[in-house]
C-alpha positions in Angstrom: 16.9 6.9 17.8 13.9 7.5 20.1 12.2 10.3 18.2 11.6 11.0 14.5 10.4 13.7 12.1 7.0 13.2 10.5 4.3 15.1 8.6 0.6 15.4 9.3 -2.1 17.1 7.1 -4.3 19.4 9.2 -6.4 20.5 6.1 -6.7 23.9 4.5 -3.9 23.0 2.0 -1.3 23.0 4.7 1.4 20.6 6.0 2.3 20.2 9.7 5.9 19.1 10.6 6.0 17.2 13.9 8.4 15.2 16.1 7.1 12.0 17.5 8.4 8.9 19.2 9.7 6.0 17.1 7.2 3.1 17.5 8.1 -0.4 18.7 6.8 -3.4 16.8 4.3 -5.6 18.6 3.2 -9.1 17.8 3.2 -9.8 14.1 4.5 -6.3 13.3 7.7 -4.9 11.7 9.4 -1.5 12.0 10.5 -0.1 8.6 13.0 2.6 8.0 11.3 4.6 5.3 13.1 4.9 1.9 10.3 6.4 -0.3 6.7 7.6 0.2 4.8 8.9 -2.7 1.7 11.2 -2.7 -1.6 9.9 -4.0 -4.4 12.0 -5.6 -6.7 10.8 -2.8 -4.4 12.4 -0.3 -4.8 15.7 -2.1 -8.6 15.5 -2.6 -9.7 14.1 0.7 -7.1 15.2 3.3 -4.7 18.0 2.1 -7.3 20.4 0.9 -10.0 19.5 3.4 -10.9 16.5 5.5 -13.7 14.7 3.6 -15.7 11.8 4.9 -17.0 10.8 8.2 -16.9 7.8 10.5 -14.2 5.1 10.6 -12.9 5.8 7.1 -12.2 9.5 7.8 -8.8 10.9 8.3 -7.8 10.5 12.0 -5.0 13.1 12.2 -2.3 10.5 11.8 1.0 10.7 10.0 0.3 11.1 6.3 1.3 8.9 3.4 -0.3 5.7 2.2 2.2 4.7 -0.5 5.3 3.6 1.6 8.3 1.5 0.8 11.2 0.8 3.2 13.6 -1.6 4.9 12.9 -3.7 7.9 15.0 -2.7 10.9 13.1 -4.6 13.7 10.7 -7.5 13.8 8.2 -8.0 16.7 7.3 -11.3 18.4 5.7 -14.0 16.2 7.1 -12.6 12.9 7.9 -15.6 10.8 8.8 -14.3 7.4 10.5 -11.0 7.5 13.8 -10.0 9.2 16.0 -6.9 9.5 17.4 -5.9 6.1 14.5 -7.0 4.1 13.2 -4.5 1.5 9.4 -4.4 1.5 6.4 -2.8 -0.2 3.4 -2.2 2.1 -0.2 -2.9 1.2 -1.6 0.2 2.7 -4.6 -1.2 4.5 -4.6 -3.6 7.4 -8.0 -5.3 7.7 -9.6 -7.6 10.3 -8.0 -10.6 8.6 -11.0 -12.9 8.9 -13.8 -11.4 6.6 -14.4 -12.6 3.1 -12.6 -9.5 1.6 -9.5 -9.9 3.8 -9.3 -13.6 3.2 -9.3 -13.0 -0.6 -6.5 -10.4 -0.2 -8.7 -7.3 -0.8 -8.3 -5.7 2.5 -9.4 -2.5 0.8 -13.0 -3.8 1.0 -12.9 -4.8 4.7 -15.8 -3.2 6.6 -14.7 -4.1 10.1 -14.1 -1.3 12.6 -10.6 -2.7 12.9 -9.8 -1.8 9.3 -7.1 1.0 9.2 -5.3 2.5 6.2 -1.9 4.0 6.6 -2.0 7.7 6.3 -5.7 7.8 7.1 -6.5 5.9 10.3 -3.0 4.7 11.2 0.4 6.3 10.8 1.7 6.4 7.3 5.0 6.7 5.4 5.7 10.5 5.7 8.0 9.8 8.6 11.5 8.4 9.2 10.0 5.1 10.4 6.7 3.2 9.9 5.1 0.4 11.9 3.4 -2.2 9.6 1.8 -5.6 9.9 4.1 -8.4 8.6 1.1 -9.8 6.8 0.6 -6.7 4.7 4.3 -6.5 3.6 5.6 -7.9 0.3 9.3 -8.4 -0.5 10.6 -5.9 -3.0 12.6 -7.7 -5.7 16.2 -6.4 -5.9 16.0 -5.0 -9.5 13.3 -2.6 -8.4 14.1 0.6 -6.5 12.4 1.8 -3.3 10.6 4.5 -5.4 9.3 1.8 -7.7 8.0 0.0 -4.7 6.2 3.0 -3.3 4.4 3.6 -6.6 3.2 0.0 -6.6 1.7 0.4 -3.2 -1.4 2.1 -4.6 -1.2 3.8 -8.0 0.3 1.0 -10.1 -1.7 -1.6 -8.2 -4.9 0.3 -8.9 -4.0 0.5 -12.7 -3.0 -3.1 -12.9 -6.2 -4.3 -11.2 -8.3 -2.3 -13.6 -6.5 -3.8 -16.6 -7.0 -7.3 -15.2 -10.7 -6.7 -15.1 -10.6 -5.7 -18.7 -8.6 -8.8 -19.6 -6.4 -6.6 -21.7 -4.3 -8.2 -24.4 -2.5 -7.6 -27.7 -5.9 -7.8 -29.4 -7.0 -4.5 -27.9 -6.7 -0.8 -28.5 -6.6 1.0 -25.2 -8.1 4.4 -24.3 -6.9 6.0 -21.0 -8.9 9.0 -19.9 -6.9 11.0 -17.3 -3.1 10.9 -17.5 -2.3 11.6 -13.9 -0.1 9.1 -12.1 -2.7 6.3 -12.3 -3.4 7.0 -16.0 0.3 7.0 -16.8 0.6 3.7 -14.9 -2.3 2.2 -16.9 -0.6 3.3 -20.2 2.7 1.8 -19.2 1.2 -1.5 -18.0 -1.1 -1.6 -21.0 1.8 -1.4 -23.3 3.5 -4.3 -21.4 0.4 -6.4 -21.7 0.5 -5.9 -25.5 -2.3 -3.4 -26.1 -1.9 -0.9 -28.9 -2.3 1.6 -30.1 -2.8 3.4 -26.8 -4.7 6.7 -26.7 -4.6 9.0 -23.7 -6.6 12.1 -22.8 -6.1 14.8 -20.2 -6.9 18.5 -19.7 -3.3 19.3 -18.7 -0.9 19.9 -21.6 2.0 19.0 -19.3 0.7 15.6 -18.7 -0.1 15.0 -22.3 3.5 15.9 -23.1 4.9 13.7 -20.4 2.9 10.7 -21.6 4.2 11.4 -25.2 7.9 12.0 -24.1 7.9 8.7 -22.1 6.5 6.8 -25.0 3.5 5.6 -23.0 0.8 6.6 -25.5 0.7 6.6 -29.3 -1.8 9.5 -29.4 -2.1 12.2 -26.8 -5.5 13.9 -27.1 -6.5 17.1 -25.4 -9.6 16.5 -23.2 -11.7 19.2 -24.8 -15.0 19.3 -26.8 -13.3 17.7 -29.8 -11.8 14.7 -27.8 -14.4 12.1 -28.9 -14.3 13.2 -32.6 -10.5 12.9 -32.5 -10.6 9.5 -31.0 -13.2 8.3 -33.6 -10.8 9.5 -36.3 -8.0 7.5 -34.8 -10.1 4.3 -34.5 -11.9 4.4 -37.9 -15.1 5.3 -36.0 -15.1 2.0 -34.2 -13.7 3.1 -30.8 -11.3 1.1 -28.6 -11.8 -2.5 -27.5 -10.8 -1.4 -23.9 -11.0 1.8 -22.0 -10.1 2.9 -18.5 -11.0 6.1 -16.7 -8.4 7.2 -14.2 -9.6 10.7 -13.7 -12.8 10.4 -11.6 -14.2 13.2 -13.8 -17.7 12.8 -15.2 -16.9 14.3 -18.6 -13.9 12.0 -19.0 -15.9 8.9 -18.0 -18.4 9.8 -20.6 -15.6 10.0 -23.2 -14.4 6.6 -22.1 -17.9 5.1 -22.6 -18.5 6.9 -25.9 -15.3 5.6 -27.3 -15.5 2.0 -26.2 -16.2 -0.2 -29.1 -19.3 -2.4 -29.3 -18.8 -5.5 -27.2 -15.8 -3.8 -25.6 -14.9 -3.4 -21.9 -14.6 -0.2 -19.8 -13.3 0.2 -16.3 -13.7 3.1 -13.8 -10.9 3.4 -11.3 -10.8 7.1 -10.8 -12.3 8.1 -7.4 -15.1 10.5 -6.7 -17.5 12.5 -9.0 -20.8 11.5 -10.7 -21.9 10.6 -14.2 -25.1 10.7 -16.1 -25.4 9.1 -19.5 -27.9 7.5 -21.9 -27.7 3.9 -20.7 -29.3 2.2 -23.7 -27.3 4.1 -26.2 -23.9 3.9 -24.6 -24.1 0.7 -22.6 -26.9 -1.7 -23.4 -27.1 -1.4 -27.2 -23.3 -1.5 -27.5 -23.2 -4.5 -25.2 -20.4 -3.0 -23.2 -19.0 -4.6 -20.0 -18.5 -1.8 -17.4 -16.3 -2.6 -14.4 -15.8 -0.7 -11.2 -12.3 -1.5 -9.7 -11.0 -0.3 -6.3 -7.2 -0.5 -5.7 -6.0 -4.1 -5.8 -5.4 -7.3 -3.8 -2.3 -8.3 -1.9 -1.8 -11.2 -4.3 -2.2 -9.1 -7.4 0.3 -6.5 -6.0 2.8 -9.3 -5.4 2.1 -10.6 -9.0 2.7 -7.1 -10.4 6.1 -6.8 -8.7 7.1 -10.1 -10.3 5.9 -8.9 -13.7 7.7 -5.6 -13.5 11.0 -7.4 -13.0 10.3 -9.7 -16.0 9.2 -6.8 -18.2 12.1 -4.7 -17.1 9.7 -1.9 -16.2 10.4 0.8 -13.6 7.4 2.7 -12.3 9.7 5.5 -11.1 9.9 6.7 -14.7 6.7 8.6 -14.2 8.1 10.5 -11.1 8.5 14.1 -12.1 9.4 15.6 -8.7 11.3 14.2 -5.7 11.5 15.9 -2.3 13.0 15.3 1.1 10.7 15.0 4.1 11.5 18.6 5.2 10.3 19.8 1.8 6.8 18.2 2.2 5.1 21.6 1.9 6.5 22.0 -1.6 5.8 18.4 -2.5 2.1 18.7 -1.7 1.9 22.1 -3.4 3.2 20.7 -6.7 1.0 17.6 -6.4 -2.1 19.8 -5.8 -1.5 21.7 -9.1 -2.6 18.7 -11.1 0.0 19.1 -13.8 2.9 17.0 -12.6 3.7 13.3 -12.9 4.1 11.4 -9.7 5.5 13.4 -6.7 7.6 11.3 -4.2 9.2 12.0 -0.9 12.5 10.2 -0.7 14.8 9.4 2.3 18.6 9.0 2.4 
């Protein structure tokens, strides 16, 4: 096959279907036949609706999709680990490889002009084939599906990293504000790490219901003016030992801080937005540790895949909609409504 079908995002809440040449792997690169490519909230917020950002981190008009998972069909010169037939998850950013962030596995933090994210500055997974660096690919354990792997590429990795910062354990009650795909992931992984009870909040009744139906939360709380009062009732007015905001919404972040117990830990992983709060009252006097966490590292993503197998967990449980590539218009429309679970594009 010399050409392939692909999707780009021109902005204005539209999808562009294109036909492009199938790339050939160069030194240290592999060509993947795509099997699953899920849609992230950042794709909706910063590319699909309108192109936000400027400079090297802005969307460059490439093929969309930064949560890819597929099978190696060709390996370029100097590839030493992967070979055709291997099933792989892709860390969605290729960095310079030599800075401190890259050497620690956090290519997300690379500031070199050579840094390029799939679906943003280099072609992503919404195509029949994807060109990736061998160094950013992780073998997908056989018990996990390609859809499982796609969800680990960003969303579950982001949730896992935030929970690691919180040092979550069975001693903790966990509050999750925002039950979109990352919040659902945080609840699922929080349960596996032993936390409980788990309380989740969201403005969408559909997402509250989904979290309840999947058994991911013990209490689903509507994110309205009574949310904090309800959470206090559920925690004997103490709050939760650990909280994580996955919404990026200022009001939800405030709820997370208000309901973190004294000496507790709170993490912000939801992108965007602003927050204003009484620092002494909510942070200093309560002696809370507040963490900012951005995606995850290559090593922690690999670690998470191992844990998912041992815990017998499948991220694809939170997928509410699956579409073929030719249905990408509908896939993005559903994801943009903010009421679904994870939306994923799947390939035969």
